[in-house]
C-alpha positions in Angstrom: -24.3 -2.1 -14.3 -23.2 -4.9 -16.4 -23.4 -7.5 -13.7 -23.9 -10.8 -15.3 -23.6 -13.3 -12.3 -23.5 -12.9 -8.5 -23.5 -15.4 -5.7 -22.7 -15.6 -1.9 -20.1 -18.2 -0.6 -20.3 -19.0 3.1 -18.2 -21.1 5.5 -19.8 -24.2 6.9 -20.4 -22.5 10.3 -22.0 -19.3 8.9 -25.9 -19.0 9.3 -27.7 -20.1 6.3 -29.8 -17.0 6.1 -26.7 -15.1 5.1 -27.2 -16.4 1.6 -29.4 -13.4 1.3 -27.0 -10.6 0.5 -28.9 -8.0 2.6 -29.0 -10.4 5.5 -25.2 -10.9 5.4 -24.3 -7.2 5.1 -26.7 -6.1 7.7 -25.2 -8.8 10.1 -21.7 -7.2 9.2 -22.8 -3.8 10.1 -24.5 -4.8 13.2 -21.3 -6.4 14.6 -19.5 -2.9 14.4 -19.6 -0.1 16.9 -17.5 2.5 15.4 -18.8 4.7 12.7 -15.6 4.4 10.6 -15.2 0.7 11.1 -13.9 -1.4 8.2 -16.7 -3.7 7.0 -15.0 -5.5 4.2 -12.0 -6.1 1.9 -12.5 -6.0 -1.8 -10.7 -7.8 -4.5 -11.1 -6.8 -8.2 -9.9 -9.7 -10.5 -9.6 -9.5 -14.2 -11.0 -12.4 -16.2 -9.6 -13.9 -19.4 -11.7 -12.6 -22.4 -11.0 -15.7 -24.4 -13.4 -17.9 -22.4 -17.1 -17.4 -21.5 -19.3 -17.0 -18.3 -19.3 -20.7 -17.3 -15.5 -20.9 -17.2 -15.3 -17.6 -15.3 -17.8 -19.1 -12.7 -15.5 -22.1 -12.4 -12.3 -20.1 -12.0 -13.9 -17.9 -9.3 -15.6 -20.7 -7.5 -12.3 -22.5 -7.0 -10.4 -19.4 -6.0 -12.9 -18.1 -3.6 -13.3 -21.5 -2.0 -9.7 -22.3 -1.5 -8.3 -18.8 -0.7 -11.3 -17.1 1.2 -14.1 -19.4 2.4 -11.8 -22.3 3.6 -10.1 -19.6 5.7 -13.2 -18.5 7.4 -14.4 -15.5 5.1 -17.8 -15.0 3.7 -17.6 -13.9 0.2 -20.0 -11.8 -2.0 -19.0 -12.4 -5.6 -20.2 -10.5 -8.8 -19.0 -10.7 -12.5 -19.2 -7.6 -14.5 -18.9 -7.6 -18.4 -20.3 -4.2 -19.5 -18.9 -3.8 -23.0 -17.4 -7.2 -23.7 -13.8 -5.9 -23.5 -13.2 -5.8 -19.9 -14.7 -8.7 -18.0 -13.8 -8.7 -14.3 -15.0 -10.0 -10.8 -15.7 -8.0 -7.6 -15.2 -10.0 -4.5 -16.1 -8.5 -1.2 -14.8 -10.4 1.9 -15.9 -10.1 5.5 -13.0 -9.2 7.9 -14.2 -10.7 11.2 -13.7 -14.4 11.9 -16.6 -16.6 13.0 -16.6 -19.0 16.0 -18.0 -22.6 15.8 -21.6 -21.2 16.4 -21.4 -18.6 13.6 -21.0 -15.7 15.9 -18.7 -12.8 14.9 -15.3 -12.5 16.8 -12.8 -9.6 17.4 -10.9 -8.7 14.2 -7.7 -8.9 16.0 -6.6 -9.4 19.5 -3.6 -7.8 21.0 -1.3 -10.0 23.0 1.2 -8.8 25.6 4.5 -10.8 26.0 5.0 -10.9 29.7 7.7 -12.2 32.0 7.8 -13.5 35.5 11.3 -14.4 36.6 12.7 -16.6 33.9 9.3 -17.7 32.6 7.7 -16.1 29.4 4.1 -16.1 28.4 1.7 -14.2 26.3 -1.6 -12.7 27.6 -4.5 -11.0 26.0 -5.5 -7.5 27.4 -8.3 -9.2 29.4 -6.1 -11.9 30.8 -3.3 -9.7 31.7 -5.3 -8.0 34.6 -5.4 -11.3 36.4 -1.9 -12.2 35.3 -0.4 -8.9 36.7 -1.7 -9.9 40.2 0.2 -13.1 39.9 3.5 -11.2 39.3 3.6 -11.1 35.5 4.9 -7.9 34.0 4.8 -6.6 30.4 8.1 -6.5 28.7 9.2 -4.4 25.7 9.9 -6.9 22.9 11.9 -6.3 19.8 12.4 -9.0 17.2 15.7 -9.7 15.3 14.6 -12.5 13.1 12.6 -14.8 15.5 14.7 -13.8 18.7 13.1 -11.7 21.3 15.1 -9.2 23.2 14.2 -7.0 26.2 15.7 -3.6 26.7 14.0 -3.3 30.1 15.8 -6.4 31.2 19.2 -5.1 29.9 18.6 -2.0 32.2 17.6 -4.1 35.3 20.3 -6.7 34.9 23.1 -4.0 34.9 21.9 -2.0 37.9 23.1 -3.1 41.3 20.8 -0.8 43.2 23.3 1.9 43.3 25.2 2.1 40.0 24.3 1.3 36.4 27.0 -0.6 34.6 28.7 1.5 31.8 28.4 -1.5 29.4 24.6 -1.9 30.0 23.6 -0.9 26.3 26.2 -3.1 24.6 24.1 -6.3 24.1 21.1 -4.5 22.9 23.0 -2.3 20.5 24.8 -5.2 19.2 21.7 -7.3 18.6 19.4 -4.4 17.2 21.6 -1.6 16.1 22.1 1.9 17.7 19.2 3.5 15.7 16.5 1.1 16.9 17.6 1.4 20.5 17.6 5.2 20.3 14.1 5.2 18.7 12.6 3.1 21.7 14.3 5.3 24.2 13.2 8.6 22.4 9.6 7.4 22.2 9.7 6.5 26.0 11.0 9.8 27.0 8.4 11.6 24.7 5.6 9.6 26.2 6.7 10.2 29.8 7.8 13.9 29.2 5.9 14.8 32.4 8.4 12.7 34.6 10.7 15.0 36.3 13.2 12.1 36.8 14.3 12.2 33.2 16.8 15.1 32.6 15.7 18.1 30.6 18.7 17.5 28.0 17.5 13.9 27.4 13.9 15.1 26.9 15.1 17.7 24.4 17.2 15.0 22.7 14.2 12.6 22.4 12.2 15.3 20.4 15.1 15.3 17.7 14.8 11.6 17.1 12.8 10.7 14.0 10.2 8.0 14.9 8.9 5.5 12.2 5.1 5.5 11.6 4.5 2.2 13.4 5.4 4.0 16.6 3.7 7.4 16.1 0.4 5.8 15.2 -2.1 6.4 18.2 -2.9 2.8 18.3 0.6 1.3 18.1 2.8 3.4 20.2 2.1 2.0 23.5 3.9 -1.2 22.6 7.2 0.6 22.1 8.0 2.2 25.4 10.0 1.0 28.5 8.9 0.5 32.0 12.4 0.6 33.7 12.7 3.0 36.7 12.9 6.5 35.2 16.1 7.6 37.1 17.8 4.4 36.0 16.6 4.6 32.4 17.8 8.2 32.3 21.3 7.0 33.0 21.0 4.4 30.3 20.0 7.1 27.8 23.1 9.0 28.8 25.2 6.1 27.9 23.6 5.4 24.6 23.9 9.1 23.5 27.6 8.9 24.4 28.0 5.8 22.2 26.3 7.5 19.4 28.3 10.8 19.7 31.5 8.9 19.7 30.7 7.8 16.2 31.3 11.4 15.0 28.8 11.2 12.3 28.0 14.1 9.9 24.6 15.8 10.7 22.6 18.7 9.5 24.9 21.3 11.2 27.7 20.1 8.9 25.6 20.5 5.7 23.9 22.8 3.3 20.2 21.9 3.1 19.3 19.5 0.4 15.8 20.9 -0.2 16.3 23.1 -3.2 19.8 21.6 -4.3 20.8 19.9 -7.5 22.9 16.9 -6.4 24.8 16.4 -9.6 28.6 16.4 -9.1 28.2 17.2 -5.3 29.3 15.4 -2.3 26.1 14.6 -0.4 25.8 13.1 3.2 23.8 10.0 3.8 21.5 10.1 6.9 23.2 8.0 9.5 20.1 5.5 9.9 20.6 4.6 6.2 23.8 2.8 7.0 24.0 -0.5 9.0 26.0 -0.2 12.3 29.1 -2.0 10.8 29.3 0.7 8.2 28.2 3.6 10.4 31.1 6.1 10.3 31.6 9.7 8.7 33.7 8.4 5.7 31.0 6.0 4.5 28.4 8.8 4.6 30.0 10.7 1.8 28.5 10.0 -1.5 29.4 11.6 -4.9 26.2 12.0 -6.9 26.8 11.5 -10.7 23.2 11.7 -12.0 19.6 10.4 -11.8 16.3 12.1 -11.7 16.5 12.3 -8.0 19.4 14.8 -8.3 17.0 17.5 -9.4 14.7 19.2 -6.8 11.9 19.6 -9.3 11.8 16.2 -10.9 9.2 13.5 -10.1 11.9 10.7 -10.0 13.8 10.1 -6.7 16.7 7.8 -7.6 20.2 9.4 -7.1 23.0 7.5 -8.8 26.7 7.8 -7.7 29.5 6.1 -5.7 30.7 6.0 -2.2 33.6 8.5 -2.0 35.7 6.5 0.3 35.9 3.2 -1.6 34.3 3.9 -5.1 31.4 1.3 -5.1 28.6 2.5 -7.3 25.0 2.3 -6.2 21.9 4.4 -5.9 19.8 6.0 -3.1 16.6 8.1 -2.9 16.8 11.7 -2.6 15.1 11.7 0.8 18.1 9.5 2.1 20.5 12.6 2.2 20.9 15.1 4.9 22.4 17.6 2.6 25.7 18.6 0.8 28.7 18.6 3.1 29.9 22.1 3.6 33.4 22.7 2.0 35.1 23.5 5.4 34.4 20.1 6.7 35.5 18.2 3.6 38.5 15.9 4.6 41.8 16.1 2.6 41.3 12.6 1.3 37.9 13.4 -0.1 39.2 16.4 -1.8 41.8 14.3 -3.6 39.0 11.7 -4.6 36.8 14.5 -5.9 39.8 15.9 -8.0 40.3 12.3 -9.4 36.7 12.1 -10.4 36.6 15.4 -12.1 39.9 14.7 -13.9 38.5 11.5 -15.2 35.4 13.1 -16.4 37.4 16.0 -18.1 39.6 13.5 -19.8 36.6 11.5 -21.1 34.9 14.6 -22.4 38.2 15.6 -24.2 38.5 12.1 -25.9 35.0 12.2 -27.0 35.4 15.9 -28.2 32.5 17.1 -26.0 
């Protein structure tokens, strides 16, 4: 309804019969096998009301050619102007690339980063079957900037066949942070829960580690687990857990639950993963909340304003960034003094203003 213009734009290698809209989208559907496949991307673009149809066409043609067609996409463009007050364009874009002969290619192709000795190379899933016979092995990769690091290699390089070096995790923890390392280890144990060479305590620990969505998704998780020998990896997990325990961080057992709590004028505990490794200590977890919609358990807003109790810097977090309120029995003496100072200053300010 209200369509005043429509046109198909094709790359030079696309079949000319796709200028017919029905032919194009029939070809798109024919390339898919899954009933819930994604057929297209849609862009909705507002058009300036001050100009007319010819100018709209010119704007769209330039945009579609440069940003879509030149990059290999077919574009189905329509301009709508129902009531004269909301001119806009709908652009449907194909999602599969075309080869030189105009045949649809795979939307994406997974590539495994593999190692053989000191060599490093990427293989597609089809290529890997042949490469594996030549001694290539998949390696877990984690990127810090553009640097690739291998946790599997850290395990193997520190195992002499009998003993695992107690410093084995140090290099990967230094590069990625202990939270990231624990996530990968936990996911590996969860995926290999059937393997009796992992200890029961480590398997139970793995279930308590919160995993990000990129790992828990069914089609992504296989990229994030390790292939080191289970018995050796189990010892590696023991050492990493000891490193984390030595930080003495506040956790749920030290807190009153946050769910129905008003945070205002309370000392709340930040989740450990919120803090960078260089600031990861129990003192830096304590945050005095002064206000913000996020303080209320029933408000739509999420921001919680306040300051770090240890050194006074003001900032804000989201309500979901907190474990809970630190129980009074665990409150350090220095923290009690800081709280008394804050409340004294607020009382003095209220007195001066006559509140």
